[in-house]
N, CA, C and O of each residue as an XYZ file, in Angstrom:
740
protein
N     -41.817     67.274    -53.321
C     -41.298     67.032    -54.767
C     -42.472     67.022    -55.656
O     -42.388     67.541    -56.769
N     -43.557     66.472    -55.250
C     -44.304     66.349    -56.605
C     -44.832     67.557    -57.017
O     -45.312     67.628    -58.148
N     -44.822     68.652    -56.185
C     -45.150     70.289    -56.310
C     -44.058     70.532    -57.109
O     -44.266     71.165    -58.144
N     -43.063     70.209    -56.884
C     -41.619     70.864    -57.821
C     -42.050     70.261    -59.457
O     -42.125     71.039    -60.408
N     -42.272     68.978    -59.574
C     -42.133     68.217    -60.498
C     -43.454     68.968    -61.644
O     -43.349     69.244    -62.839
N     -44.592     69.123    -60.752
C     -45.515     69.616    -61.645
C     -45.453     71.281    -62.210
O     -46.151     71.913    -63.003
N     -44.117     71.666    -61.280
C     -43.617     73.179    -62.036
C     -42.764     72.976    -63.078
O     -42.227     74.006    -63.486
N     -42.445     71.861    -63.689
C     -41.666     71.410    -64.556
C     -42.207     71.715    -65.749
O     -43.404     71.456    -65.879
N     -41.490     72.319    -66.876
C     -42.102     72.785    -68.009
C     -42.142     71.512    -68.739
O     -41.225     70.691    -68.702
N     -43.482     71.339    -69.557
C     -43.297     69.975    -70.153
C     -42.904     70.271    -71.524
O     -43.285     71.109    -72.342
N     -41.821     69.120    -71.545
C     -41.097     69.055    -72.925
C     -41.395     68.638    -74.046
O     -40.998     69.122    -75.106
N     -42.230     67.559    -73.893
C     -42.814     66.314    -74.694
C     -44.101     67.302    -75.470
O     -44.752     68.165    -74.881
N     -44.219     66.998    -76.614
C     -45.305     67.512    -77.576
C     -46.292     66.308    -77.428
O     -46.119     65.282    -76.771
N     -47.503     66.714    -78.285
C     -48.686     66.227    -77.963
C     -48.424     65.231    -78.971
O     -47.751     65.608    -79.931
N     -48.917     63.738    -78.941
C     -48.369     62.706    -79.664
C     -49.924     62.632    -80.653
O     -49.987     61.886    -81.630
N     -51.028     63.452    -80.254
C     -52.263     63.063    -81.338
C     -51.559     63.547    -82.914
O     -50.807     64.498    -83.129
N     -52.111     62.507    -83.909
C     -51.957     62.868    -85.032
C     -53.226     63.171    -85.923
O     -53.364     63.594    -87.071
N     -54.059     62.797    -84.967
C     -55.759     62.810    -85.597
C     -56.221     64.093    -85.369
O     -55.805     64.594    -84.325
N     -56.891     64.706    -85.982
C     -57.458     66.295    -85.764
C     -58.478     65.804    -84.716
O     -58.766     64.634    -84.461
N     -58.972     66.945    -84.153
C     -59.670     66.751    -82.843
C     -61.110     66.399    -83.440
O     -61.486     67.056    -84.411
N     -61.901     65.450    -82.944
C     -63.246     65.093    -83.477
C     -64.290     65.829    -82.340
O     -64.035     65.818    -81.136
N     -65.358     66.391    -82.851
C     -66.564     66.920    -82.255
C     -66.774     65.982    -80.920
O     -67.107     64.805    -81.062
N     -66.551     66.591    -79.530
C     -67.292     65.901    -78.610
C     -65.996     65.015    -77.602
O     -66.147     64.459    -76.514
N     -64.675     65.157    -78.487
C     -63.713     64.008    -77.850
C     -62.430     65.205    -77.628
O     -61.984     65.779    -78.621
N     -62.018     65.444    -76.557
C     -61.301     66.407    -76.030
C     -59.756     66.246    -76.171
O     -59.176     65.245    -75.750
N     -59.137     67.259    -76.771
C     -57.704     66.939    -77.111
C     -56.745     66.787    -75.957
O     -57.010     67.188    -74.824
N     -55.558     66.158    -76.312
C     -54.509     66.014    -75.261
C     -54.326     67.566    -74.732
O     -54.313     67.560    -73.501
N     -54.208     68.646    -75.175
C     -53.834     69.961    -74.506
C     -55.294     69.980    -73.596
O     -55.142     69.881    -72.379
N     -56.405     70.076    -74.005
C     -57.670     70.081    -73.208
C     -57.713     69.407    -71.716
O     -58.136     69.914    -70.677
N     -57.214     68.260    -71.902
C     -57.100     67.250    -71.129
C     -56.149     68.039    -70.205
O     -56.682     68.536    -69.213
N     -55.004     68.205    -70.348
C     -54.012     68.688    -69.673
C     -54.205     70.070    -68.961
O     -53.534     70.427    -67.992
N     -55.119     70.748    -69.501
C     -55.838     72.014    -68.825
C     -56.777     71.437    -67.756
O     -56.602     71.886    -66.623
N     -57.529     70.721    -67.882
C     -58.580     70.403    -67.510
C     -58.127     69.643    -66.078
O     -58.734     69.798    -65.018
N     -57.206     68.982    -66.216
C     -56.412     67.892    -65.010
C     -55.704     69.240    -64.120
O     -55.797     69.246    -62.893
N     -54.964     70.418    -64.890
C     -54.613     71.170    -64.116
C     -55.301     72.242    -63.432
O     -54.881     73.121    -62.680
N     -56.435     71.972    -63.860
C     -57.343     73.317    -63.404
C     -58.209     72.660    -62.170
O     -58.649     73.431    -61.318
N     -58.450     71.312    -62.064
C     -59.456     70.652    -60.866
C     -59.018     70.596    -59.737
O     -59.977     70.413    -58.988
N     -57.869     70.664    -59.047
C     -57.475     70.600    -57.990
C     -57.719     71.959    -57.214
O     -57.950     72.127    -56.016
N     -57.590     72.971    -58.340
C     -57.633     74.627    -57.851
C     -58.788     75.221    -58.218
O     -58.840     76.409    -57.900
N     -59.766     74.776    -58.803
C     -60.690     75.569    -59.312
C     -61.479     76.241    -58.417
O     -61.693     75.752    -57.307
N     -61.963     77.346    -58.762
C     -62.447     78.245    -58.003
C     -63.837     77.953    -57.539
O     -64.312     78.579    -56.591
N     -64.459     77.093    -58.123
C     -65.741     76.709    -57.626
C     -65.736     75.282    -57.232
O     -66.665     74.486    -57.365
N     -64.540     75.064    -56.718
C     -64.563     73.453    -56.320
C     -65.381     73.363    -54.965
O     -65.343     74.225    -54.087
N     -66.064     72.292    -54.924
C     -67.144     71.876    -53.818
C     -66.373     71.719    -52.402
O     -65.167     71.914    -52.250
N     -67.079     71.419    -51.625
C     -66.635     71.354    -50.029
C     -65.928     70.173    -49.917
O     -65.106     70.076    -49.006
N     -66.119     69.187    -50.743
C     -65.316     68.087    -50.486
C     -63.974     68.272    -51.125
O     -63.068     67.728    -50.493
N     -63.628     68.873    -52.169
C     -62.393     69.399    -52.610
C     -61.654     70.274    -51.517
O     -60.490     70.147    -51.138
N     -62.580     71.171    -51.109
C     -61.846     71.918    -50.169
C     -61.447     71.384    -48.815
O     -60.502     71.819    -48.158
N     -62.238     70.421    -48.465
C     -61.584     69.753    -47.416
C     -60.657     68.681    -47.527
O     -59.903     68.396    -46.596
N     -60.670     67.976    -48.772
C     -59.358     67.291    -49.195
C     -58.085     68.522    -48.939
O     -57.218     68.566    -48.067
N     -58.284     69.160    -49.709
C     -57.394     70.465    -49.532
C     -56.787     70.687    -48.189
O     -55.651     70.344    -47.862
N     -57.598     71.252    -47.505
C     -57.099     71.434    -46.154
C     -56.741     70.256    -45.369
O     -56.045     70.546    -44.396
N     -56.982     69.124    -45.487
C     -56.201     67.761    -45.015
C     -55.014     67.874    -45.202
O     -54.185     67.932    -44.295
N     -54.729     67.927    -46.571
C     -53.192     67.724    -47.312
C     -52.480     68.736    -46.645
O     -51.570     68.363    -45.905
N     -52.768     70.280    -46.783
C     -52.301     71.150    -46.134
C     -51.703     70.805    -44.842
O     -50.516     70.903    -44.532
N     -52.849     70.317    -44.009
C     -52.393     70.307    -42.635
C     -51.272     69.349    -42.502
O     -50.263     69.549    -41.826
N     -51.515     68.348    -43.165
C     -50.155     67.218    -43.186
C     -48.787     68.012    -43.636
O     -47.700     67.806    -43.096
N     -48.969     68.817    -44.555
C     -47.657     69.579    -45.197
C     -47.174     70.650    -44.096
O     -45.985     70.905    -43.905
N     -48.039     71.133    -43.526
C     -47.835     72.085    -42.574
C     -47.064     71.197    -41.459
O     -45.873     71.437    -41.263
N     -47.837     69.984    -40.588
C     -46.890     69.359    -39.922
C     -45.292     68.931    -40.192
O     -44.351     69.159    -39.432
N     -45.249     68.273    -41.437
C     -44.039     68.248    -41.721
C     -43.165     69.215    -41.917
O     -41.970     69.061    -41.664
N     -43.655     70.297    -42.379
C     -42.821     71.547    -42.404
C     -42.433     72.029    -41.222
O     -41.338     72.568    -41.059
N     -43.491     71.838    -40.109
C     -42.897     72.086    -38.573
C     -41.574     71.384    -38.020
O     -40.534     71.879    -37.587
N     -41.935     70.191    -38.168
C     -41.302     69.309    -37.847
C     -39.638     69.426    -38.190
O     -38.693     69.553    -37.411
N     -39.663     69.340    -39.524
C     -38.433     69.737    -40.288
C     -37.825     71.167    -40.079
O     -36.766     71.379    -40.669
N     -38.297     72.066    -39.398
C     -37.980     73.440    -39.266
C     -37.260     73.125    -37.812
O     -36.147     73.570    -37.529
N     -38.158     72.183    -36.806
C     -37.554     72.300    -35.522
C     -36.452     71.556    -35.488
O     -35.629     71.777    -34.600
N     -36.206     70.439    -36.537
C     -34.860     69.570    -36.833
C     -33.785     70.444    -36.979
O     -32.823     70.542    -36.218
N     -34.042     71.193    -38.191
C     -33.195     72.191    -38.741
C     -32.643     73.175    -37.462
O     -31.444     73.401    -37.300
N     -33.624     73.677    -36.652
C     -33.048     74.484    -35.572
C     -32.069     73.823    -34.694
O     -31.013     74.305    -34.283
N     -32.647     72.441    -34.418
C     -31.835     71.932    -33.461
C     -30.280     71.567    -33.951
O     -29.225     71.504    -33.320
N     -30.569     71.381    -35.182
C     -29.225     70.915    -35.701
C     -28.123     72.117    -35.906
O     -26.900     71.981    -35.946
N     -28.839     73.262    -36.017
C     -28.219     74.457    -36.093
C     -27.259     74.680    -34.755
O     -26.035     74.773    -34.666
N     -28.069     74.718    -33.980
C     -27.754     75.053    -32.523
C     -26.690     73.815    -31.875
O     -25.691     74.027    -31.187
N     -27.101     72.790    -32.211
C     -26.058     71.740    -31.650
C     -24.619     71.522    -32.269
O     -23.567     71.302    -31.668
N     -24.849     71.640    -33.642
C     -23.502     71.695    -34.491
C     -22.569     72.835    -34.744
O     -21.401     72.715    -35.114
N     -23.405     74.312    -34.432
C     -22.567     75.495    -34.157
C     -21.794     75.466    -32.741
O     -20.653     75.892    -32.566
N     -22.575     74.922    -31.827
C     -22.077     74.668    -30.323
C     -20.558     73.640    -30.222
O     -19.514     73.948    -29.647
N     -20.794     72.644    -30.816
C     -20.092     71.625    -30.996
C     -18.679     72.294    -31.771
O     -17.590     72.506    -31.238
N     -19.011     72.505    -32.965
C     -17.817     73.055    -33.699
C     -17.192     74.071    -33.256
O     -16.041     74.199    -33.673
N     -17.733     75.141    -32.262
C     -17.121     76.143    -31.972
C     -16.585     75.682    -30.604
O     -16.020     76.615    -30.033
N     -16.587     74.658    -29.976
C     -15.785     74.436    -29.123
C     -14.795     73.022    -29.331
O     -14.109     72.508    -28.447
N     -14.915     72.608    -30.593
C     -14.003     71.753    -30.945
C     -12.404     71.778    -30.938
O     -11.658     70.906    -30.492
N     -12.046     73.049    -31.569
C     -10.617     73.081    -31.324
C      -9.836     73.205    -30.163
O      -8.620     73.370    -30.262
N     -10.643     73.117    -28.600
C     -10.015     72.880    -27.490
C     -10.726     72.059    -26.709
O     -10.395     72.090    -25.524
N     -11.887     71.095    -27.090
C     -12.339     70.172    -26.480
C     -12.631     69.021    -27.713
O     -13.740     68.539    -27.944
N     -11.374     68.700    -28.445
C     -11.647     67.579    -29.374
C     -12.085     66.496    -28.988
O     -12.911     65.979    -29.741
N     -11.791     65.883    -27.949
C     -12.075     64.644    -27.374
C     -13.856     64.387    -27.026
O     -14.492     63.343    -26.889
N     -14.244     65.722    -26.969
C     -15.981     65.508    -26.905
C     -16.798     65.693    -28.055
O     -18.018     65.839    -27.987
N     -16.069     65.689    -29.222
C     -16.968     65.975    -30.358
C     -17.753     64.773    -30.368
O     -18.881     64.861    -30.853
N     -17.342     63.599    -29.896
C     -18.414     62.520    -30.044
C     -19.341     62.469    -29.261
O     -19.899     61.372    -29.270
N     -19.837     63.347    -28.433
C     -20.822     63.593    -27.700
C     -21.947     64.264    -28.094
O     -22.949     64.391    -27.390
N     -21.792     64.748    -29.331
C     -22.611     65.581    -30.237
C     -24.093     64.615    -30.113
O     -24.231     63.393    -30.186
N     -24.952     65.540    -29.931
C     -26.466     64.669    -30.041
C     -27.464     65.675    -30.446
O     -27.972     66.592    -29.801
N     -27.632     65.284    -31.694
C     -28.644     66.103    -32.239
C     -30.345     66.238    -31.761
O     -31.139     67.178    -31.727
N     -30.427     64.665    -31.395
C     -31.899     64.342    -31.010
C     -32.108     64.195    -29.658
O     -31.572     63.254    -29.072
N     -32.943     65.138    -28.958
C     -33.135     65.038    -27.393
C     -34.572     64.409    -27.344
O     -35.071     63.954    -28.373
N     -35.188     64.387    -26.228
C     -36.267     63.477    -26.078
C     -37.296     64.257    -26.771
O     -37.736     63.681    -27.765
N     -37.711     65.197    -26.569
C     -38.929     66.221    -27.080
C     -38.809     66.143    -28.352
O     -39.833     65.877    -28.982
N     -37.562     66.349    -29.078
C     -37.639     65.964    -30.638
C     -37.897     64.594    -30.996
O     -38.526     64.405    -32.037
N     -37.557     63.705    -30.383
C     -37.622     62.254    -30.563
C     -39.227     62.352    -30.545
O     -39.832     62.295    -31.616
N     -39.900     62.496    -29.359
C     -41.232     62.548    -28.965
C     -42.215     63.228    -30.442
O     -43.223     62.723    -30.937
N     -41.649     64.238    -30.779
C     -42.226     65.246    -31.970
C     -42.349     64.174    -33.414
O     -43.271     63.961    -34.200
N     -41.133     63.720    -33.320
C     -41.094     62.923    -34.589
C     -41.957     61.504    -34.638
O     -42.518     61.218    -35.696
N     -42.045     60.776    -33.700
C     -42.463     59.720    -33.278
C     -44.082     60.085    -33.601
O     -44.576     59.468    -34.544
N     -44.797     60.887    -33.000
C     -45.743     61.797    -33.207
C     -46.269     62.044    -34.601
O     -47.378     61.680    -34.992
N     -45.361     62.704    -35.321
C     -45.648     63.092    -36.620
C     -45.490     61.685    -37.792
O     -46.108     61.549    -38.848
N     -44.630     60.909    -37.289
C     -44.863     59.574    -38.078
C     -45.888     58.836    -37.831
O     -46.339     58.136    -38.738
N     -46.403     58.831    -36.708
C     -47.700     57.843    -36.445
C     -48.932     58.496    -37.158
O     -49.855     57.765    -37.516
N     -48.981     59.884    -37.383
C     -49.890     60.580    -37.895
C     -49.779     60.546    -39.434
O     -50.754     60.621    -40.182
N     -48.838     60.458    -39.728
C     -48.456     60.154    -41.228
C     -48.829     58.742    -41.399
O     -49.609     58.381    -42.280
N     -48.405     58.130    -40.758
C     -48.546     56.528    -41.118
C     -50.070     56.136    -41.353
O     -50.582     55.303    -42.101
N     -50.662     57.125    -40.355
C     -52.400     56.576    -40.265
C     -52.718     57.227    -41.315
O     -53.569     56.565    -41.910
N     -52.381     58.613    -42.113
C     -52.843     59.172    -43.324
C     -52.410     58.424    -44.439
O     -53.062     58.714    -45.443
N     -51.639     57.660    -44.604
C     -51.124     56.833    -45.646
C     -51.754     55.343    -45.729
O     -51.524     54.430    -46.522
N     -52.563     55.422    -44.708
C     -53.472     53.896    -44.818
C     -54.223     53.626    -46.193
O     -54.859     54.499    -46.784
N     -54.124     52.754    -46.486
C     -54.833     52.404    -47.922
C     -56.304     52.743    -48.067
O     -56.766     52.898    -49.197
N     -56.981     52.854    -47.109
C     -58.379     53.331    -47.150
C     -58.631     54.695    -47.269
O     -59.679     55.242    -47.615
N     -57.308     55.311    -46.870
C     -57.549     57.032    -46.950
C     -57.180     57.460    -48.669
O     -56.421     56.901    -49.461
N     -57.846     58.384    -48.797
C     -57.965     59.194    -50.226
C     -56.533     59.451    -50.682
O     -55.644     60.070    -50.098
N     -56.514     58.702    -52.111
C     -55.264     58.481    -52.780
C     -54.341     59.919    -52.709
O     -53.129     59.707    -52.688
N     -54.749     61.335    -52.670
C     -53.956     62.319    -52.624
C     -53.498     62.538    -51.374
O     -52.445     63.170    -51.282
N     -54.145     62.091    -50.185
C     -53.951     62.478    -48.917
C     -52.801     61.091    -48.486
O     -52.024     61.180    -47.535
N     -52.867     60.219    -49.122
C     -52.411     59.085    -48.952
C     -50.526     59.461    -49.580
O     -49.478     59.154    -49.011
N     -50.679     60.053    -50.636
C     -49.323     60.396    -51.470
C     -48.673     61.512    -50.892
O     -47.453     61.544    -51.053
N     -49.249     62.521    -50.198
C     -48.811     63.666    -49.434
C     -48.118     62.854    -48.043
O     -46.962     63.054    -47.671
N     -49.022     61.963    -47.415
C     -48.338     61.237    -46.184
C     -47.225     60.225    -46.509
O     -46.345     60.003    -45.678
N     -47.246     59.675    -47.574
C     -46.229     58.778    -47.908
C     -44.754     59.667    -48.394
O     -43.631     59.284    -48.066
N     -44.995     60.810    -49.162
C     -43.885     61.594    -49.218
C     -43.527     62.197    -47.957
O     -42.363     62.054    -47.580
N     -44.222     62.753    -47.346
C     -44.089     63.250    -45.806
C     -43.268     62.317    -45.048
O     -42.519     62.926    -44.285
N     -43.138     60.970    -44.986
C     -42.597     59.782    -44.066
C     -41.305     59.799    -44.820
O     -40.261     59.978    -44.194
N     -41.293     59.629    -46.100
C     -39.895     59.790    -46.638
C     -38.918     61.085    -46.454
O     -37.703     61.139    -46.643
N     -39.737     62.022    -46.065
C     -38.863     63.416    -46.030
C     -38.199     63.488    -44.722
O     -37.037     63.839    -44.515
N     -39.273     63.031    -43.677
C     -38.902     62.726    -42.408
C     -37.959     62.077    -42.363
O     -36.853     62.527    -42.064
N     -38.244     60.620    -42.712
C     -37.030     59.766    -42.309
C     -35.496     59.849    -42.810
O     -34.506     59.445    -42.201
N     -35.545     60.409    -43.944
C     -34.466     60.869    -44.608
C     -33.745     62.122    -43.613
O     -32.563     62.145    -43.268
N     -34.582     62.926    -43.338
C     -34.066     63.883    -42.696
C     -33.406     63.497    -41.648
O     -32.216     63.741    -41.444
N     -34.247     62.784    -40.825
C     -33.521     62.273    -39.489
C     -32.491     61.412    -39.444
O     -31.762     61.298    -38.458
N     -32.348     60.652    -40.677
C     -31.061     59.534    -40.806
C     -30.121     60.663    -41.303
O     -28.950     60.307    -41.172
N     -30.242     61.888    -41.822
C     -28.772     62.684    -42.289
C     -28.575     63.313    -40.705
O     -27.448     63.493    -40.244
N     -29.703     63.594    -40.007
C     -29.380     64.185    -38.509
C     -28.264     63.090    -37.702
O     -27.120     63.294    -37.295
N     -29.062     61.950    -37.669
C     -28.305     60.979    -36.792
C     -26.885     60.334    -37.641
O     -25.980     59.781    -37.016
N     -26.864     60.496    -39.065
C     -25.763     60.177    -39.451
C     -24.245     61.253    -39.062
O     -23.097     60.985    -38.707
N     -24.855     62.307    -39.302
C     -23.832     63.343    -38.767
C     -23.625     63.500    -37.578
O     -22.501     63.979    -37.433
N     -24.375     63.268    -36.193
C     -23.907     62.949    -35.122
C     -22.938     61.916    -34.703
O     -22.024     61.956    -33.879
N     -23.379     60.960    -35.500
C     -22.513     59.419    -35.385
C     -21.273     59.658    -36.205
O     -20.331     58.885    -36.030
N     -21.178     60.482    -36.941
C     -19.770     60.572    -37.721
C     -19.094     61.845    -37.548
O     -18.162     62.209    -38.265
N     -19.538     62.462    -36.665
C     -18.812     64.031    -36.329
C     -17.460     64.040    -36.145
O     -16.764     64.988    -36.508
N     -16.938     62.858    -35.496
C     -15.357     63.119    -35.181
C     -14.921     62.903    -36.701
O     -14.198     63.788    -37.160
N     -15.224     61.966    -37.447
C     -14.538     61.564    -38.709
C     -14.554     62.615    -39.736
O     -13.688     62.681    -40.609
N     -15.797     63.655    -39.608
C     -16.131     64.710    -40.478
C     -15.137     65.723    -40.247
O     -14.650     66.349    -41.190
N     -14.680     66.000    -38.598
C     -13.804     66.882    -38.391
C     -12.314     66.529    -38.764
O     -11.426     67.359    -38.960
N     -12.216     65.471    -38.815
C     -10.773     64.847    -38.741
C     -10.627     65.047    -40.660
O      -9.739     65.760    -41.128
N     -11.211     64.614    -41.183
C     -11.299     64.893    -42.765
C     -11.021     66.545    -42.926
O     -10.042     66.923    -43.569
N     -11.925     67.487    -42.314
C     -11.828     68.826    -42.321
C     -10.817     69.338    -41.975
O     -10.414     70.319    -42.600
N     -10.218     68.920    -41.062
C      -8.716     69.359    -40.554
C      -7.807     68.936    -41.380
O      -6.866     69.721    -41.495
N      -7.728     67.814    -42.108
C      -6.833     67.495    -42.961
C      -6.869     68.407    -44.452
O      -5.843     68.634    -45.094
N      -8.204     68.866    -44.856
C      -8.182     69.599    -46.180
C      -7.622     71.203    -46.080
O      -7.338     71.607    -44.953
N      -7.465     72.073    -47.171
C      -6.846     73.214    -47.208
C      -7.602     74.384    -46.827
O      -7.133     75.513    -46.684
N      -9.097     73.951    -46.637
C      -9.847     74.877    -45.950
C     -10.035     74.165    -44.435
O     -10.482     73.018    -44.417
N      -9.757     74.719    -43.373
C      -9.669     74.259    -42.206
C     -10.559     74.525    -41.185
O     -10.647     73.937    -40.107
N     -11.408     75.727    -41.718
C     -12.246     76.364    -40.923
C     -13.216     75.615    -40.563
O     -13.727     74.913    -41.436
N     -13.727     75.554    -39.219
C     -14.860     74.525    -38.846
C     -16.388     75.533    -38.778
O     -17.471     75.064    -38.427
N     -16.199     76.780    -39.137
C     -17.436     77.670    -38.989
C     -17.081     78.767    -39.707
O     -17.019     79.846    -39.117
N     -16.754     78.676    -41.264
C     -16.866     79.605    -42.119
C     -18.104     80.611    -42.182
O     -19.202     80.201    -42.561
N     -17.935     81.719    -41.863
C     -19.074     82.726    -42.148
C     -19.724     82.766    -40.897
O     -20.610     83.620    -40.873
N     -19.551     81.988    -39.613
C     -20.244     81.544    -38.657
C     -21.356     80.435    -38.847
O     -22.231     80.193    -38.015
N     -21.193     79.782    -40.088
C     -22.002     78.670    -39.964
C     -21.196     77.216    -40.245
O     -20.132     77.060    -40.844
N     -21.924     76.364    -39.712
C     -21.019     75.094    -39.594
C     -20.519     74.607    -41.297
O     -21.181     74.723    -42.327
N     -19.139     74.046    -41.121
C     -18.940     73.598    -42.586
C     -19.870     72.704    -43.290
O     -20.114     72.620    -44.493
N     -20.278     72.135    -42.409
C     -21.254     71.170    -42.894
C     -22.855     71.313    -42.377
O     -23.494     70.848    -41.434
N     -23.141     72.178    -43.469
C     -24.398     72.928    -43.245
C     -25.686     72.156    -43.288
O     -26.557     72.457    -44.103
N     -25.813     71.294    -42.544
C     -26.982     70.519    -42.697
C     -28.216     71.167    -42.240
O     -29.274     70.898    -42.809
N     -28.164     72.262    -40.948
C     -29.474     72.918    -40.853
C     -29.699     73.843    -42.190
O     -30.858     74.119    -42.502
N     -28.762     74.257    -42.870
C     -29.318     74.901    -44.076
C     -29.969     74.169    -44.832
O     -30.873     74.773    -45.408
N     -29.885     73.135    -45.065
C     -30.563     71.999    -46.117
C     -31.959     71.493    -45.631
O     -32.911     71.183    -46.347
N     -31.863     71.465    -43.857
C     -33.157     71.113    -43.187
C     -34.239     72.535    -43.644
O     -35.431     72.394    -43.919
N     -33.636     73.633    -43.641
C     -34.367     74.892    -43.403
C     -34.882     74.978    -44.725
O     -35.851     75.713    -44.915
N     -34.276     74.201    -45.873
C     -34.976     74.525    -47.349
C     -35.758     73.594    -47.437
O     -36.795     73.811    -48.063
N     -35.557     72.340    -46.888
C     -36.793     71.391    -46.802
C     -37.939     71.728    -46.350
O     -38.962     71.331    -46.907
N     -37.968     72.470    -45.330
C     -38.865     72.865    -44.564
C     -39.659     73.710    -45.020
O     -40.874     73.659    -44.825
N     -39.007     74.695    -45.762
C     -39.786     75.923    -46.656
C     -40.410     75.278    -47.628
O     -41.489     75.745    -47.993
N     -39.839     73.928    -48.353
C     -40.364     73.422    -49.505
C     -41.583     72.633    -49.123
O     -42.269     72.162    -50.030
N     -41.926     72.439    -47.844
C     -43.262     71.756    -47.679
C     -44.192     72.645    -47.109
O     -45.326     72.231    -46.871
N     -43.872     73.831    -46.850
C     -45.183     74.952    -46.898
C     -45.971     75.222    -47.914
O     -46.871     76.054    -47.794
């Protein structure tokens, strides 16, 4: 999310009303320096190591979200394909299996450790943001599996009754999770 926010164009104008004084950087110069610092060509070994640690967390979060997305795709597609003739079994949908639960727990522990107050602030920020993303994604998947019967009943009452339009679940949680995983790369 922070990466996306940084990409937004700055709509505010400089509030400086005093002309630049020698030796005092302007607002625009400070913005340019701040933007150049983390990705400077001549970044020292500490900056490169910090970038590597942040990207390790980002890759781990992306991998977990991608794994959850694939699992949601598989489970929902299969459940919705059999729903018309096995309606009573739609409540048996289980997105989370033991292996996925373990992977989520391992990732959450690693992110919680990286979010420790003694950790560097940039790493802490990525870890906290990752915890939020993982928790929200898991909560959506669990909500979907718990409310599948209600969602199907509502869909069957609507004008668009197809459960797998274009071969994808009508509630395409998998696509949303794939998109979230891609954003973490």
